[in-house]
KELO-836348 format. One record per residue (C-alpha): z, y, x; residue in one letter. Coordinates in steps of 0.2 Angstrom, whole numbers, padded with zeros to 4 digits, always signed. Layout:
N
ZYXA ...
END
This chain:
699
+0082-0002-0166M +0082-0020-0169Q +0075-0022-0151I +0086-0011-0140L +0099-0023-0150R +0092-0037-0145F +0089-0034-0127A +0109-0024-0125A +0113-0043-0134A +0103-0051-0121L +0111-0043-0106F +0129-0042-0114L +0128-0062-0116L +0130-0067-0100P +0141-0056-0095L +0154-0061-0113I +0148-0080-0108T +0153-0077-0089A +0169-0091-0082T +0183-0080-0080A +0188-0080-0060Q +0203-0076-0051P +0198-0059-0049L +0219-0054-0046I +0214-0057-0030T +0197-0048-0026N +0193-0037-0014T +0182-0023-0022F +0170-0010-0016F +0161+0000-0025G +0151+0016-0036I +0158+0024-0052F +0152+0039-0063T +0160+0045-0078H +0155+0057-0093Y +0171+0068-0091S +0178+0081-0109Y +0186+0096-0103N +0204+0101-0112I +0208+0117-0107H +0225+0125-0114S +0229+0144-0110A +0241+0157-0115D +0233+0174-0110F +0226+0191-0116H +0214+0196-0101Q +0210+0191-0085L +0214+0204-0073P +0201+0218-0068G +0193+0212-0085Y +0200+0225-0102D +0202+0216-0116E +0205+0223-0133P +0227+0221-0138E +0222+0208-0152K +0213+0195-0140V +0221+0181-0135K +0214+0165-0125Y +0221+0150-0131E +0211+0134-0128K +0192+0129-0124G +0183+0113-0119N +0167+0107-0111G +0156+0094-0105D +0157+0088-0087G +0155+0071-0076F +0165+0063-0061A +0154+0050-0049F +0162+0046-0030G +0165+0028-0021A +0178+0015-0025L +0189+0003-0012A +0202-0007-0023D +0215-0018-0013F +0224-0032-0021P +0246-0031-0017L +0250-0046-0028S +0245-0057-0043N +0252-0042-0054S +0249-0026-0042F +0233-0019-0036R +0231-0002-0024L +0212+0008-0026G +0207+0023-0017I +0192+0032-0024R +0181+0047-0016G +0174+0057-0032A +0166+0073-0036Y +0175+0079-0052H +0165+0096-0066N +0178+0101-0074Y +0170+0114-0081S +0174+0123-0100G +0172+0139-0113L +0187+0149-0119L +0185+0159-0132S +0196+0173-0143A +0191+0179-0161D +0196+0197-0163E +0195+0205-0181P +0189+0220-0183T +0179+0234-0198T +0163+0240-0197F +0157+0256-0208I +0139+0249-0213N +0130+0265-0225A +0148+0273-0225G +0154+0256-0232V +0170+0246-0223P +0164+0232-0220T +0176+0216-0210E +0170+0208-0194G +0171+0198-0180V +0171+0199-0160F +0172+0182-0151T +0176+0184-0134H +0173+0170-0121R +0175+0164-0102I +0163+0153-0097D +0170+0144-0081V +0161+0132-0069S +0174+0121-0061L +0172+0107-0048S +0181+0099-0035S +0181+0087-0020I +0194+0077-0018G +0202+0059-0016I +0209+0047-0031E +0223+0035-0024P +0230+0024-0041I +0240+0009-0044L +0233-0005-0054S +0243-0017-0063Y +0233-0031-0070N +0236-0036-0088L +0228-0049-0085S +0213-0055-0073S +0201-0042-0081H +0211-0030-0092F +0223-0018-0080R +0229-0001-0082V +0230+0012-0068H +0241+0027-0061G +0239+0039-0050G +0235+0056-0045F +0219+0066-0039R +0221+0080-0026I +0205+0089-0023G +0198+0103-0015S +0190+0115-0028V +0169+0121-0022V +0166+0130-0039S +0175+0141-0049N +0163+0155-0057T +0165+0162-0071F +0156+0172-0084V +0162+0183-0098V +0157+0190-0113E +0157+0197-0131T +0146+0193-0146E +0148+0200-0166I +0150+0185-0174T +0153+0194-0191K +0142+0199-0201P +0126+0197-0198G +0117+0211-0196P +0128+0223-0184D +0123+0225-0168V +0131+0233-0151F +0122+0249-0146I +0110+0238-0135S +0102+0232-0150G +0110+0216-0143Q +0124+0205-0155R +0130+0200-0136R +0135+0209-0120F +0140+0204-0104G +0157+0212-0099R +0158+0200-0081G +0154+0187-0067I +0160+0182-0053G +0173+0172-0046P +0188+0168-0055L +0204+0181-0051P +0218+0171-0041G +0209+0153-0043A +0218+0139-0036S +0209+0132-0019S +0214+0112-0025M +0214+0103-0041Q +0231+0092-0042L +0230+0080-0056T +0240+0063-0064S +0230+0050-0069L +0232+0036-0084L +0220+0025-0084G +0212+0007-0095L +0198-0006-0087S +0190-0020-0091Y +0179-0029-0077I +0168-0042-0081F +0158-0054-0068Q +0139-0052-0069I +0136-0063-0051T +0150-0073-0039K +0148-0055-0031E +0144-0043-0042F +0153-0034-0056Y +0154-0023-0068F +0168-0012-0075Q +0169+0000-0092P +0185+0012-0087E +0194+0026-0095V +0206+0040-0088F +0217+0053-0095Y +0222+0067-0081S +0234+0078-0083I +0236+0093-0073P +0251+0097-0060L +0245+0115-0054A +0234+0128-0066P +0215+0134-0062V +0222+0150-0057T +0237+0160-0053N +0236+0176-0061A +0235+0168-0080V +0245+0154-0089D +0228+0142-0089W +0226+0124-0084N +0214+0111-0089V +0214+0090-0093S +0199+0079-0093S +0197+0062-0102L +0183+0052-0092R +0176+0037-0098A +0163+0029-0089G +0159+0011-0079V +0160+0005-0061A +0147-0005-0053L +0157-0016-0040M +0152-0030-0025L +0167-0042-0021S +0164-0059-0010P +0165-0075-0022A +0181-0081-0026V +0181-0099-0026A +0189-0106-0040G +0193-0121-0054P +0175-0121-0066R +0180-0127-0085T +0161-0127-0092Y +0145-0119-0086I +0136-0112-0100Y +0118-0109-0102D +0105-0102-0117T +0088-0108-0122I +0079-0097-0129T +0062-0104-0139V +0052-0089-0145R +0037-0090-0156D +0023-0078-0165T +0012-0075-0177I -0005-0065-0174E -0009-0053-0187H -0026-0042-0190Q -0021-0024-0189I -0035-0010-0189A -0042-0006-0176S -0034+0009-0171N -0018+0007-0174M -0008+0001-0156P -0001-0017-0154V +0016-0019-0161S +0028-0036-0161I +0043-0039-0171A +0058-0051-0172L +0057-0056-0191V +0070-0071-0191D +0081-0077-0178K +0094-0094-0177Q +0108-0099-0166Y +0113-0117-0162K +0127-0121-0151N +0127-0138-0141E +0143-0145-0130N +0136-0157-0118V +0150-0164-0105G +0157-0148-0097D +0138-0139-0104F +0140-0127-0116R +0122-0124-0122I +0116-0111-0136L +0100-0113-0143H +0091-0100-0151V +0078-0098-0161S +0067-0081-0162E +0051-0079-0171H +0039-0065-0171Y +0026-0054-0176V +0012-0048-0168R +0002-0037-0175E -0018-0033-0162V -0031-0022-0170P -0047-0029-0173R -0062-0028-0162S -0071-0012-0161P -0092-0007-0160A -0100-0021-0155K -0108-0017-0139L -0125-0025-0130T -0134-0021-0115F -0150-0026-0110E -0151-0031-0091S -0165-0026-0077F -0169-0032-0060G -0174-0018-0048V -0189-0021-0034L -0190-0011-0021P -0199+0001-0026N -0192+0006-0040R -0202-0005-0053D -0190-0014-0066E -0194-0030-0073V -0185-0039-0085R -0170-0047-0080L -0174-0070-0082D -0166-0074-0067S -0157-0068-0051V -0172-0077-0035I -0168-0077-0020L -0176-0081-0004E -0170-0087+0012E -0175-0078+0030I -0174-0082+0046I -0162-0071+0056N -0162-0074+0076N -0153-0064+0086R -0154-0060+0105L -0140-0052+0113T -0139-0050+0134P -0123-0057+0142L -0113-0045+0152L -0108-0054+0167N -0095-0044+0173Y -0075-0046+0169V -0066-0030+0168F -0046-0027+0174F -0035-0014+0171D -0030-0002+0186Q -0021-0010+0199N -0019-0027+0190S -0028-0046+0193S -0022-0051+0176I -0035-0059+0164L -0036-0045+0149P -0029-0053+0133A -0047-0050+0122R -0054-0062+0133Y -0056-0076+0125N -0046-0092+0132R -0048-0108+0125L -0036-0124+0122S -0045-0143+0131D -0045-0147+0109S -0055-0128+0107D -0066-0134+0123R -0072-0148+0115E -0076-0138+0100K -0085-0124+0104F -0103-0117+0103S -0111-0106+0107V -0123-0107+0092D -0106-0106+0082K -0108-0086+0088L -0122-0081+0076H -0110-0070+0065A -0100-0062+0080S -0101-0045+0086G -0110-0043+0101T -0093-0037+0113L -0084-0055+0101D -0100-0065+0111R -0097-0056+0127Y -0078-0062+0125Y -0084-0078+0126H -0090-0075+0143L -0082-0088+0153L -0084-0100+0139N -0100-0097+0139I -0105-0099+0157V -0092-0113+0158G -0101-0124+0143R -0121-0119+0153R -0109-0125+0170M -0107-0142+0161T -0124-0143+0155S -0133-0137+0172K -0124-0148+0186P -0137-0144+0199E -0132-0121+0195A -0119-0116+0206K -0109-0100+0203L -0105-0086+0216T -0088-0076+0211I -0085-0059+0218T -0070-0048+0215G -0072-0028+0215C -0061-0014+0215I -0061+0006+0214S -0063+0021+0224G -0045+0028+0218E -0029+0029+0227P -0024+0014+0219A -0035+0003+0222E -0046+0006+0236K -0038-0001+0250E -0031-0014+0240N -0045-0029+0247A -0029-0040+0244L -0034-0035+0224L -0052-0040+0223S -0049-0058+0230K -0034-0062+0218T -0047-0053+0204R -0059-0066+0209A -0049-0081+0211D -0041-0078+0192V -0059-0080+0184V -0063-0097+0198Y -0045-0101+0189E -0052-0103+0172Y -0065-0110+0177L -0059-0123+0188L -0045-0128+0176N -0051-0126+0160T -0069-0131+0160W -0068-0145+0175K -0080-0133+0185I -0079-0145+0201S -0073-0130+0216A -0087-0135+0228D -0100-0128+0213R -0093-0111+0216M -0091-0097+0230K -0079-0085+0227V -0081-0069+0238N -0072-0050+0237S -0076-0033+0242R -0073-0016+0240K -0085-0006+0226L -0098-0015+0219P -0115-0015+0227S -0120-0004+0211H -0106+0007+0208P -0103+0017+0192S -0100+0037+0200N -0082+0039+0200E -0085+0058+0197Q -0080+0052+0178F -0063+0040+0174P -0075+0029+0165D -0084+0025+0181G -0069+0020+0189S -0064+0011+0176E -0080+0002+0178E -0081-0004+0196N -0062-0013+0192R -0072-0029+0188R -0078-0048+0194V -0095-0049+0194E -0101-0067+0189I -0118-0072+0198T -0129-0089+0198S -0143-0099+0203N -0149-0103+0188D -0156-0089+0178L -0150-0102+0165D -0132-0100+0166I -0134-0081+0163L -0148-0079+0152A -0147-0068+0134P -0138-0078+0119V -0151-0084+0109F -0144-0088+0089T -0153-0093+0074S -0148-0093+0056D -0154-0093+0039T -0146-0081+0027S -0151-0075+0008L -0159-0058+0001Q -0163-0054-0015S -0179-0051-0024L -0171-0036-0032Y -0161-0023-0024Q -0152-0021-0037S -0146-0025-0056I -0150-0008-0071I -0139-0010-0088L -0144+0000-0101R -0131-0004-0114P -0131+0000-0133T -0114+0003-0142I -0108+0015-0157E -0103+0033-0154N -0106+0031-0133R -0099+0049-0133A -0082+0042-0137N -0081+0031-0123V -0069+0037-0109K -0072+0023-0097E -0082+0008-0091Y -0085-0003-0077S -0097-0020-0075T -0095-0033-0065Q -0108-0047-0055L -0099-0064-0052A -0102-0078-0048Q -0092-0094-0054N -0078-0080-0054G -0080-0073-0037T -0086-0053-0039V -0101-0050-0029I -0101-0033-0033S -0094-0022-0047E -0096-0003-0052E -0085+0011-0063S -0083+0025-0071G -0071+0037-0078K -0085+0047-0093N -0093+0045-0106K -0107+0028-0105L -0121+0032-0097P -0140+0024-0104K -0142+0017-0089T -0129+0008-0074I -0137+0001-0058E -0126-0012-0050V -0130-0016-0033K -0133-0036-0027I -0123-0041-0010E -0131-0055-0005E -0121-0060+0007N -0107-0065-0006K -0118-0077-0017I -0112-0094-0018N -0131-0103-0016R -0122-0123-0018K -0123-0128-0034G -0135-0114-0038A -0120-0107-0050Q -0127-0094-0062P -0124-0072-0062L -0110-0069-0074D -0115-0048-0080I -0100-0043-0089S -0096-0025-0095L -0082-0018-0102H -0080-0001-0110T -0063+0009-0116E -0063+0023-0128N -0051+0038-0129N -0041+0027-0146N -0039+0012-0134G -0051+0002-0141E -0060-0009-0129T -0077-0019-0130A -0083-0032-0119D -0099-0039-0116E -0106-0054-0106E -0124-0062-0101Q -0127-0075-0086T -0143-0076-0077V -0147-0093-0068P -0148-0088-0050I -0166-0095-0040K -0166-0101-0021V -0182-0100-0012I -0179-0109+0001S -0188-0111+0017I -0195-0129+0015A -0202-0121-0002K -0223-0118-0001S -0233-0105+0004N -0239-0102-0013S -0221-0100-0019E -0215-0090-0004R -0227-0078+0001H -0223-0085+0020G -0205-0086+0028T -0199-0068+0031K -0192-0068+0049I -0178-0055+0056I -0175-0057+0074D -0165-0046+0081Q -0164-0043+0104Y -0154-0032+0113S -0160-0026+0132L -0146-0025+0145I -0143-0016+0158L -0146+0001+0159F -0138+0007+0174E -0130+0023+0174F -0141+0036+0170D -0157+0027+0171N -0172+0021+0161A -0180+0006+0171D -0180-0011+0164I -0171-0020+0179L -0179-0036+0182Q -0165-0048+0175E -0175-0042+0157N -0188-0046+0162Q -0189-0065+0154R -0181-0056+0138I -0198-0043+0134I -0207-0059+0140N -0199-0069+0128F -0200-0055+0116I -0222-0053+0119K -0223-0071+0112E -0213-0066+0096R -0222-0052+0091L -0238-0061+0084K -0241-0056+0064G -0227-0042+0065V -0226-0031+0051A -0214-0020+0057K -0205-0015+0075V -0190-0005+0077T -0187+0001+0095V -0168+0010+0097T -0162+0019+0112G -0145+0023+0116T -0133+0028+0130T -0115+0029+0133D -0104+0043+0131R -0104+0047+0150M -0114+0064+0152G -0119+0078+0141E -0124+0075+0124E -0141+0084+0124T -0145+0072+0141H -0139+0054+0132N -0148+0059+0122K -0167+0059+0128Q -0161+0045+0140L -0162+0035+0126S -0178+0042+0119E -0184+0038+0141R -0177+0019+0136R -0182+0017+0120A -0199+0022+0127A -0198+0011+0144A -0194-0003+0133A -0208-0002+0118A -0222+0001+0134K -0217-0016+0142A -0219-0022+0126L -0235-0015+0124S -0230-0009+0107V -0241+0007+0103K -0233+0020+0094N -0243+0020+0077S -0236+0003+0074S -0219+0003+0078A -0204+0016+0074Q -0199+0020+0092I -0182+0031+0094Q -0170+0036+0103G -0150+0038+0094A -0141+0046+0109G -0124+0041+0111E -0117+0026+0104D -0098+0025+0102T -0098+0018+0085R -0107-0001+0088T -0096-0001+0102Y -0082+0007+0109T -0085+0018+0125N -0066+0016+0127D -0069-0002+0136L -0081-0002+0150P -0090-0018+0142E -0091-0004+0127G -0100+0007+0136R -0111-0007+0150F -0118-0012+0128Y -0122+0005+0123S -0135+0007+0139R -0146-0002+0130T -0164-0004+0117V -0161-0012+0102N -0177-0020+0095I -0180-0024+0077I -0194-0036+0073V -0196-0041+0054E -0211-0054+0053R -0218-0066+0043N -0224-0083+0046E 
END
């Protein structure tokens, strides 16, 4: 209760101390809500069609209701205002009348009472024109009327034996209903006069809060069938908006609150609590400022720590053997990537605009562009730098020349548009000329209709693939595959296993563990059940920062069914074995090579002549091979079964060209590859017609 009073005081303080504004000229718009105490007055014996005993007479009743709606309020002068409200009003109530009677219980007359009730549900939607008079800038009196359309006028008539206790009706109940339905002769309109009072508070420059009370006097009866009227006492608040009105500011009020807290420990199964034990006020006047200093002193009770949590940690080797974790050992490995460079630039139907997915460089970006920086990029991301890779290589090979050939598809929209193939080639030519400053005499522009090796246009994908520009060169290095090399870390352990110990393990309802380095989460594991005997957390090497060799923090957090928590943490050093370390420490340098052969022709497993350089390159690096994986793939065109067989033939053809035997390598066909490269784009389909080769070796 003290906290509620304190919160209320904090809320009301800025309202009470707000600088007065000349509100009498403001225009307001807002909403309001009221509680309605409904007072029913009547003078009738019975409702038509519902017979009552002679002694019954309904005279009064009451009920709880509510009202809400929107308002607009306009100034007429410095003293008067005109408001209009649209509101829903519930003015339901309960009328009752007692009928004395005599019961014969076991032959003995006993006084009794029948209580007759009419429970009526009344509501209307209407408008309320209101004239207001300003007693002050904040305090107002109101007068007006309400005219509303009745939307609910149903009632229930029932009788109950209220005296003596044990008597019941023949049905065995003390109460029975005698009727339900629309009120006979109910008025279709609610018409009342309104009288009210309100006081307005300014919360911000444009936001206002107005407590208000209204009393309604009926001008029309509830029903024309009997003498029955309803008046209501409504009380509630209005929230209003108004453009800020400029006015003289006398003072600026401010409140500075200083709080201090003393912490006490309590039983571990008790909740955290905080209580205000002392509060002092001090006023300070500085020029136009009126400052209220509030000093508050709190006592915070917190539970003691729960039972101690400990754990042992172990590293998991690739063969699932476990080793007590003294340090996390990371080895540097060399990762070589060789991906073919598709020498086609594709265009949208009947368009010569270079699609936005192809990367264009500014002059400053051109100077910084390096193929080596594309190591972490995906194959398609590398491809989208095709023009920049060609441009960079042309600048380093001044004797090399290019042939740029524009092509069109056989679709009706393009097949006779010979100019389109020329303008497509010109787009590529202009980019290399203007961005990479390749001289015009080193580039030849050709145009033709279908490419020399067109895709099958029986499929829509085939037409899309033929809308292209082909780039060729007299120097094979210009369009050579992109080869990059990088060094990454590989953990000696696949994961870390924790074996925790805690009192009452079954009482734990959830747990979480994290591997973190210098505040950065490497990996985590959690569960919403009792604490298991072992928790395994994967080691994600790519998230570990090798600079500074910051240690690895292993943390475990638990929470039991009582809300008690426990935490434990271990710090394990990270040891990085670099390539420069001696072989006695490294057992050789691990190298992972990734190659792609491109590009097979559509529905073909023959290795093209331009891939022979890649084959020869890979052969040279197969000495001392530990593991070779050859995987063939296709695009989505054609039947799935056929594509699976085609991918297997492509893998077998590549393995044969590399002189790799099935006994020493994994040779497989993956069928359609629509996940690595999107087959919704022509370049994705071309790159799907490939063989991927992964070589893991030690040097």
